[in-house]
C-alpha positions as CSV (number, residue, x, y, z in Angstrom):
1,M,41.2,43.3,5.6
2,S,42.4,43.0,1.9
3,V,42.2,39.8,0.1
4,S,45.6,39.0,-1.6
5,V,45.7,37.4,-4.9
6,V,48.2,35.9,-7.5
7,I,47.1,35.7,-11.1
8,A,48.8,32.9,-13.0
9,D,47.9,32.9,-16.8
10,D,50.4,32.6,-19.8
11,Q,48.6,35.4,-21.7
12,E,49.8,38.9,-20.4
13,M,46.6,40.6,-21.8
14,V,44.4,38.2,-19.7
15,R,46.6,39.1,-16.4
16,M,46.3,42.6,-17.2
17,G,42.4,42.3,-17.5
18,F,42.2,40.5,-14.3
19,R,44.4,42.7,-12.5
20,L,42.4,45.8,-13.4
21,I,39.0,44.1,-12.5
22,L,40.2,43.0,-9.1
23,E,42.3,46.1,-8.1
24,G,39.2,48.1,-8.8
25,Q,37.8,46.6,-5.6
26,E,38.6,48.1,-2.2
27,D,39.3,45.0,-0.3
28,I,41.2,42.9,-3.0
29,S,45.0,43.4,-3.8
30,V,47.0,41.6,-6.7
31,V,50.2,40.9,-5.1
32,G,51.7,38.7,-8.0
33,E,51.7,37.4,-11.4
34,A,53.0,34.2,-12.9
35,S,53.2,33.3,-16.7
36,D,53.5,29.6,-16.3
37,G,53.0,26.9,-13.6
38,V,56.4,26.9,-12.3
39,E,56.1,30.5,-11.5
40,A,52.8,30.1,-10.0
41,V,54.0,27.5,-7.4
42,E,57.2,29.9,-6.8
43,A,55.0,32.7,-6.3
44,V,52.5,31.1,-4.0
45,H,55.4,29.6,-1.8
46,R,57.0,33.1,-1.8
47,L,53.9,35.4,-1.2
48,R,51.3,33.3,0.3
49,P,48.5,34.9,-1.0
50,D,44.8,34.3,0.0
51,V,43.9,33.3,-3.4
52,C,45.6,32.0,-6.6
53,L,43.8,32.4,-9.9
54,M,45.2,29.5,-11.8
55,D,45.0,28.9,-15.6
56,I,44.8,25.3,-16.8
57,R,46.9,25.6,-19.9
58,M,50.3,27.0,-19.2
59,P,53.9,26.3,-20.2
60,R,56.3,24.3,-18.3
61,L,54.0,23.2,-15.8
62,D,50.1,23.1,-16.3
63,G,47.7,24.4,-13.8
64,L,46.4,21.0,-13.0
65,E,49.9,19.9,-11.9
66,A,50.7,23.3,-10.2
67,T,47.5,22.8,-8.2
68,R,48.4,19.3,-7.3
69,R,51.8,20.3,-6.0
70,L,50.7,23.0,-3.9
71,R,47.8,21.0,-2.4
72,Q,50.5,18.4,-1.6
73,A,52.1,21.0,0.8
74,E,48.9,21.0,2.8
75,R,49.4,22.1,6.6
76,A,52.5,23.9,5.3
77,A,53.1,27.3,3.9
78,T,50.6,27.0,0.9
79,D,47.8,25.5,3.0
80,G,46.1,29.0,3.4
81,T,45.8,29.5,-0.3
82,K,42.7,28.9,-2.2
83,I,43.0,28.0,-5.8
84,V,40.5,29.0,-8.3
85,I,40.8,27.5,-11.6
86,L,40.4,29.5,-14.7
87,T,38.6,27.7,-17.6
88,T,37.2,27.9,-20.9
89,F,34.1,26.5,-22.5
90,D,36.3,24.1,-24.7
91,M,38.1,22.7,-21.6
92,D,35.5,21.3,-19.6
93,E,37.4,17.9,-19.8
94,Y,39.9,19.4,-17.4
95,V,37.6,20.4,-14.5
96,Y,37.3,17.0,-12.9
97,G,41.1,16.6,-12.7
98,A,41.1,19.9,-11.2
99,I,38.7,19.0,-8.6
100,R,40.8,15.9,-7.7
101,A,44.1,18.1,-7.7
102,G,42.4,20.2,-4.9
103,A,41.0,23.1,-6.4
104,S,38.5,25.1,-4.4
105,G,36.6,26.8,-7.2
106,F,36.2,27.2,-11.1
107,V,35.5,30.5,-13.0
108,V,34.8,30.4,-17.0
109,K,37.2,33.4,-18.3
110,N,34.4,35.1,-20.1
111,S,31.9,35.0,-17.1
112,G,32.5,38.7,-16.6
113,P,33.8,41.0,-13.8
114,R,31.2,40.2,-11.2
115,L,31.6,36.6,-11.2
116,L,35.5,36.9,-11.0
117,I,35.1,39.0,-7.8
118,E,32.7,36.9,-6.4
119,A,34.7,33.9,-7.0
120,V,37.6,35.3,-5.1
121,H,35.5,36.4,-2.0
122,A,33.7,33.0,-1.9
123,A,37.2,31.1,-1.9
124,V,38.3,33.2,1.0
125,S,35.2,32.6,3.0
126,G,35.2,29.0,2.3
127,D,32.2,29.3,0.1
128,A,34.0,28.3,-3.0
129,L,32.2,29.0,-6.2
130,I,31.9,27.1,-9.5
131,S,30.8,28.9,-12.3
132,P,27.2,27.8,-13.3
133,S,28.3,27.0,-16.8
134,V,30.8,24.5,-15.5
135,T,28.3,23.3,-12.9
136,V,25.8,22.2,-15.6
137,R,28.4,20.3,-17.6
138,L,29.7,18.6,-14.7
139,L,26.7,16.4,-14.9
140,E,27.8,15.1,-18.2
141,H,31.4,14.8,-17.4
142,L,31.0,12.9,-13.9
143,S,28.1,10.7,-15.1
144,R,28.5,7.1,-14.8
145,P,26.4,4.0,-15.6
146,S,26.0,3.2,-12.0
147,R,24.5,6.4,-10.9
148,A,21.3,4.8,-9.6
149,E,23.1,2.3,-7.6
150,T,25.6,4.7,-6.3
151,G,22.9,7.2,-5.5
152,A,21.1,4.5,-3.3
153,A,24.4,4.0,-1.4
154,A,24.7,7.9,-1.0
155,A,21.2,8.3,0.3
156,R,22.2,5.9,3.2
157,R,25.5,7.8,4.0
158,L,23.9,11.3,4.4
159,S,20.8,12.4,6.1
160,P,17.9,13.6,4.0
161,Q,18.6,17.3,5.1
162,E,22.3,16.7,4.1
163,L,21.6,15.5,0.7
164,K,19.4,18.6,0.2
165,V,22.3,20.8,1.0
166,V,24.6,18.6,-0.9
167,S,22.5,19.0,-4.1
168,L,22.4,22.7,-3.9
169,V,26.1,22.9,-3.3
170,A,26.6,21.0,-6.4
171,R,24.4,23.1,-8.4
172,G,26.7,26.1,-7.5
173,H,24.6,27.7,-4.8
174,T,26.3,29.9,-2.0
175,N,25.7,29.0,1.8
176,S,23.7,32.0,2.0
177,E,21.3,31.0,-1.1
178,I,21.1,27.4,0.5
179,A,20.0,28.7,3.9
180,E,17.3,30.9,2.2
181,R,16.1,27.9,0.1
182,L,15.9,25.6,3.0
183,T,14.7,28.2,5.5
184,L,17.6,27.6,7.8
185,S,20.2,29.5,9.3
186,L,23.4,30.2,7.9
187,S,25.2,28.4,10.8
188,T,23.1,25.3,10.3
189,I,24.2,25.1,6.9
190,K,27.7,25.5,7.7
191,S,27.4,22.6,10.3
192,H,25.7,20.4,7.8
193,L,28.3,20.9,5.3
194,S,31.1,20.3,8.2
195,R,29.4,16.9,9.0
196,V,29.2,16.0,5.2
197,Q,33.0,16.6,4.8
198,D,33.7,14.4,7.7
199,K,31.3,11.5,6.4
200,L,32.6,11.4,2.6
201,P,35.4,12.6,3.2
202,A,35.9,15.5,1.1
203,R,38.6,18.3,1.5
204,N,36.4,21.2,0.4
205,R,33.2,22.2,-1.0
206,V,34.3,21.6,-4.7
207,E,35.0,17.9,-3.8
208,I,31.4,17.6,-2.3
209,A,29.9,19.0,-5.4
210,A,31.8,16.3,-7.3
211,W,30.9,13.5,-5.1
212,A,27.3,14.7,-5.6
213,W,27.5,14.5,-9.5
214,E,29.3,11.2,-9.2
215,H,26.7,9.6,-7.1
216,G,23.6,10.7,-8.7
217,V,22.6,13.0,-5.8
218,V,21.7,15.8,-8.3
219,G,18.6,14.9,-10.2
């Protein structure tokens, strides 16, 4: 089945470039575009795409607020749309806000075609992707003076195996990569993540990663 995508970015050239990359894939279809946050919210409600690629800085309504509004409509028409945030190296301070707004993944705009395509597929499969460059910077952005203290509390909340899985999620690894590293089945990794989401609680994979960075789980 084809994955439907809406591209929300205020730069027409960026939208055109992403459209060309995505529509070059047999299983991805760009069903709409938006040049600002208000149009993005309207497009997602109207078209109900599988994925919305959402730029952060847009006129009328920025990408963070647009994401927040769409996620507030959970269990409604937009619940099935995964939101992948498009960011640039000089905008990493927005990543934490996007996580809390309910984004399912992040891609740095100059990461290249392969990572953009992977991000779309990962979001749909629930294996949401964080660009490696963003993942590394999350450590600095989410660090707190009480990391050691909260890390000890985190260790008590999750099992040793769950902590290993969460640490790898926070470093941007996919479920398949985690299964290979830990020599476990893919279904076992998914079961671990399901239990972790219930224990924390966390709405999605990205919130699990944010929690790991905040609580010093990632060494």
